[in-house]
N, C-alpha and C positions, 0 to 999 in steps of 0.2 A: 456517490452522486458520479454523474456521467461528465466527463471532461468535455467543454464546449470548443469545438474546432474552430479557431478564428479566421476568418476569411476577409481579407481588405477588398473593398470596392471603392471605385473612383468615379469623379464626376468634375467637369470642367467649369468653372464659372468664370465667364469673359469679363463681367463689369460687376458693379454693386448690385444692380438690377437682378441679374443672374445669382449674386450671392442670397438676396432676399427671397427670390424665388425658392431656392434651395430651403431656406429657412421655413417657409411655407410647407413645403412637401414634408420636411422633418417633422413639424407638427402634427401633420397627418399620420405619417408613419408611427409617431411615438403614442398616438392616440390620446394626446394631452396629459400623459403622466409618464415618470421615469426620471432617470437621470442621464445627462449627456455632458461628457467632458469636452471641452474646446480646447485645443493645443495648437500652437503656432506661434511665431515672432510677433513682435509689436506691429501692428498695422496690416496683419494679414487679413483682416476682416472679420475676426470672431465677433465682435459688437454689432457688425453688418448682419450677419447670419443670424445673431438674437433677434435682432431688431424685426428681420423676416419672420421668424417664429412669433413674436409677440403681436405684430400687427396682424398676423393672420387668424390669430385667436380672437381679434376684434378690438384690440387695444388703438384708440384714435390719436392719442397724444404722442408727445416726444418720447422717444426711447434712448436713454443715455447710459453710457457705461458707469456702473456704480463703483468706480475705483477707490473712492474714499468711503463710501458707506458701506462697501464690501457686498451689499445685496439690495435689490429692488424688487419688490413684489409687484406683479400684476394680476389683480383679481379679475378673472375671467367667467363667463357663463361655464366652461367644461372643468373650471378648477383654478387653482392659482399657479402662476409662472413665476418662478423665482430665478432671476438672473443674477449670479454672482460673478464677481471680478475680484479675484483674490491676489492680483499683482502686487498691491503694497501690503500685503499681509506679511508680518515681521516673524509670528511664531504661530504654528498651527494651534496652540493653546487657546488663542484669542477667539477661535472659532466656539470652543466651549463657552466663553462668557456670553457670547451672542445667541446661545442656545441652538446650536447648529442642528442638533438631531430634530428639533420641531418643524424644521423646514421641508425634511424629505418624507412625505407621506403618501399615501395611496391616490390621494386626489389632486398631487401636485407635478409639475414638470420643472425639473431644476437644470438650469444651463449654467454650467461652471467652467470659466474662464480662469486659466491658470490653476488647474487641480493640484499639480505638483506642491504649490505652497500649503495646501491643506492636507498633504500626505498623512495617512493614519488616523484621522478624524473624519473624512469623508467616507460616505457608503461608496461601494463598487459603482463603477458607472455600467449603465445597461450599454450604453453606445459611447464610443471614443471617437471623436472626430477632429481631424488633424488637417489644418489649412497650411500649404505651401506654394510658394511663387511657381507659377508654370506659364511660360510665353509672357504675355503681358496681361493674364489673369491670375486666377488661383486654382490649384487642383485641391479638391476636396476628397478626403480618404476618410473612409468610417469603417468601423471594425466593431461588431458585436462582443460583448463582455458578459453577457447574462442570455437565458433564454428569451426574455423579453426583448433584449437588444437584437437578438437574432431575427426574431418576427419583425421589428421595427426595420433592421437592415435589409431584409427581403424585400418588405413591402416599400421602402425607399428606393431601391434599385427597380422594381416594376414600375413606380410611379415616374421615376425620371427617363425609362424606356419610352414610356407613352408619349412623352412631349415631343 
């Protein structure tokens, strides 16, 4: 199997609206399916980015962080979006009890906040998205980890260049 060369790409989000816009572009780039890991300190905007993805898919209601439930499903026309927040996960084995493997299918998009908490039980990310403070906003850095992720990363970069 050919080794995938990892190339980081960056985008600046100046505010919450820009973060949600990036989320909408991420949904298009991922074609409503795959695995996206979201990494960043508390308050970096991971849930805001997820809100952008979920609203762009057509969800009209509230989008909250599933900090205590670990996962929140959003059934949409293009498939199901699963928003995971593993911040409060004490042991990765807890994921086995909730049937973690059932969530990661061909017709789902899985957004995983704090993926390091589920290390060893989560599937490989197609795309790794890291959020960092930059000036008064956030730097969004993404990197493909699979061929599907490479296609999504390239599409995302093109979409953002057109804005």
